[in-house]
N, C-alpha and C positions, 0 to 999 in steps of 0.2 A: 730445604726441610727444617722445620723446628725440631731439633733432636731431642729425644727423651734423655734426661740426665742419666748418666751411668756412673754410679757412685763406687769409690774405691775405699777399702778398709781404712787407709791412712787419713781419710777426710774425718773420721769419727773420733780418733784418739791420737791426735799428733804428739802428745806428750809421752805416749807409751813407746817402749823400744820395740814392741811387736808390730810388725807390719802385714802379717798374714793371719792374724786372729784378733777378735774383738768380742768383748762380753759386757753386758750392762744390765742393771735393773731396768725393766721396760719403761716405767713411768719417767725415770731419769733420762733414758735414751730419747723418749719422745720430746721431753722438755728441751733437751740440747739441740735436737734436730728438728724443731717444730716447723721450720721454714721449708723443709723438703719432704718430710714424710707423708703429708697429706696430698701431695701432687704425684702424679704418675711418674715413676722413675725405674731405673734398672740397677742392678748390681753386677759387679764382675767377680762375685764370690757366692758360696753356698750359705744360706741363711736358715736359722731354726729359731722359733719363738714360741714361748709358752705363756698362755693367759691364765692367771689365778683369779682375776676379778675383771669386771668391766663388760661392756657390750659394744656392738657396732658392726661394721662390715669391713671385710678385706677383699679388695678387687685384685684378682690375679689374671692377667691376660684376658680381660673382659668377662671373666666369670666371677660372680659375687658370692662370698661365703660369710656366714654369720659368725660373729665373735662372741664367745660366752666363756664363763669359767671352765677350764679343761681343754680349751681350743689349743691345738698345736699346728703350726704351719711350717712347711718346708718350701724353700725356693732355690732353684738352680740358677746359675749365671745366665743373664740375658732376659729373664722373665720380667715383664712389666707389672708393677703393682702399686697400690696406694691404700692407706688406711683412713677410715672415718669412724669416730667414736661417739656413741650416745651416752655412755657413763665412763668415768676415768678408768683406764686400763692399769692393771698391775700384772707383773709376771717377770719373765727373764728373756733376754735375747743373746744369741751368739751367732757369729758368722766367721768364716775362714776360707782361705783359698784351698784348691784341690791339692796343691803342693804341700801345704801344712800337714794335711791328713796322710798323704801318700808317702811322704818322707819317712814317717815313723812306721808305716804298715806297708813295706815294699811290695808285698804280694797281694795286696788288697786295693780296691778301688772304691771310691764313693758310691759308684753306681751299683755296688753289691746290695746297697740298702734300697728296698722297693720304692720308697718315696723320692729317691733321686734317680732311680733306674730309667724311668721313662716320663716324658712330659704328659703322657696319657694317664699315668697313675695319679690318683687324687693327691693334691698337695696339702692335705690336712687330716687331722686326727682328733677326735673328741674323747677325752678321758673321763672316766667315772671319778667320783670324789676320792675313792681309795686310790686309784691309779694316779690321780693328780698329786696327791700327797708324796707318793713315791718318786715320781718323775720330777716334781718340783725340787726335791732334795738333790737330784743330780744337777739340775741347773744352778742351784745355790752353790754347790761344790765348784762348778766351773767358774762361777762369777767370783767367788772368794779367792780362788787360786789366781785368777787373772789379775786382781788387784794387789796381790802380795808379790814380793820381790825375793823369792826363794830359789834355791838351786834346783835345777832340773824342772824349771817352770814349764817350758814348752813340751817337754816329755810327758809331764803330768796332765797338762791341758789335752794333749792328744789322746792320752789313755782315757781320761774322763769323757772326752767327746765320743770316743769309740764305745764306751760302756753305755752312754746315753742313747746313741744310735741303736745299739743292740737291744736295749730295753724297749725303745720306741718301735723297733721293727717287730718285736714279738707282740706288741699291742696292735700295730698296723695290720699284721697278717692274720690277726684273730677275727678281722672283719670277714663276714661270709663271702663277700665279693673277692676277697684276696686268698681264699683258701685253696683254690686249685693249684696243683703242683705241675709246673711246666718244665719242659726239657731245657736244660742249660744251654744247649745249642740253639734252641729257638729264641731264648732270651738274648743270646749273644747276636744273633742274626737280626732281631728286632732293633737292638741298640745300634748295630752297624747301619741298618736301613735308615734310622732316624738321622744319623750323622751324615749319610750320603744325601739324604733329602735336604738337610740344612745347606749343603754346598750347592745343590743343583735345582732347587724347586722353582726358581724364577725362570729357568730356561727348559727344564725337562719335566714333562707331565705324565709320561707313560710309565706304567708298572714294568713294562719290558726293559726299559732303560736301566731301572734300579736292579732288576733281577740279573741283568748282564753284569752290572758293576759288582754284584755279590757272587757271580759265578754260579748261579743256581737258576732253575727254570721259573718262569712267571707263575706257573701253577703251584710250584712248592713255596714260593714266596708268599702267594695268596693264602696258602694253607697256614703258614706261620703267622701271618697277620690275623687271620681268623681265630687261631688257637689262642694267641696272646692278648689280642685287644678286641676280638669279635668284630673286626672291621676288614674291609678289603684293602689291598695295597693302594689302590686309587683313592679310597676314602681318606687314608692317612696322608697322602700327598696333598690332596685338596684342603684338608684341615690345616696343614701348615701354610699353604698359600692364603687362605682366608684369615688366619691369625695375623699374618703380615699385612693383609689388606686393611684389617681393622686398625692395626697400629698406625699405618700410613695415613688412613682417613682421619683418625682423631689427632694424631701428633705431628702431622706434616702440613705444609701449606700447599702441597701439590694438588692440582686439579684431579678429579675422579678419572678423567681420561689418562692423565699422566701416570697415575697410580696403576691403572689397568696395564699400561705399557711397561711399567717397571716390573710388573709381575709376569710379564711374558704374553699379555693378551693384547694384540693390536686392535681387536674388534671390542669396543667398549660395551656394545649391546650384548655380546655374548658373556663378557665378564659379569655384567650387571644381572644377567639371567642366572648365571651360576651362583652368584653371591645370594640372590634372593632365594633360590631353590634350597640353599643350605641354612640360611639364617631367618628366612620368612619375611625379610624386608630388603629394600634396594640399598645400594651403597649410599645414595642421597639421603634416604630415610634414617640410616644408621648415623650418618654425619650429623643430621639435624638433632637426633636423639642425644648425642654427646655434647652438642653445643648448648 
């Protein structure tokens, strides 16, 4: 398989003493890393970027989002993405490991923030002109602190990052689609479900299996899936399978039959039918589209 590059923070700022946090002016970041950012790649860290100028597209796990002034994007470890720009971008970018944040906020997790909670939550936010001015100030503060060598640097970066995420969460949850208040226990179960699916989706396809892993009934798990994502448990499982199928089709040299087998389908005809029923095109047509 032709592996998708997985980038580590230390690849971006080797001269910096910090190995778990990085920040930069976005145009400078693009110029420094122009050989990799326009090709599909993954990160092993959490990433947040703000655009104050420019236009283009940002592809995240085969979904394409427009870039415009006020665009904010959030990526979790393992997601595949690439940038394409029509007009020169300006803004700020920062990323960090989960340990960096959780070391300073012992009772908090990054998944408390809705944009990092679930892969099903939109990975972007579009700010108004007024909102952009405020949030850009936060990103500038982070970037300024990063390039200074002052005492308590990591503590301040962690605090500024937390404040930025809080401000972004307030704006993110102001979207109509995000207004519903969900039970914390439902959200915890959803997160646990996604984690278990990540471990077993290649071999286990039934909702019953995941319900048993969570020690709840299939009916209750389906109720939680519907309440949180408006999808059935089976739909969530299949979406994860198809995402991996797309990654393998585009980024590996495996045959379509081999990809089907890797994902637990010995009958390629069945896998192809499933793929088409969800994407409207066959695996072969999808491969040709990206070639």
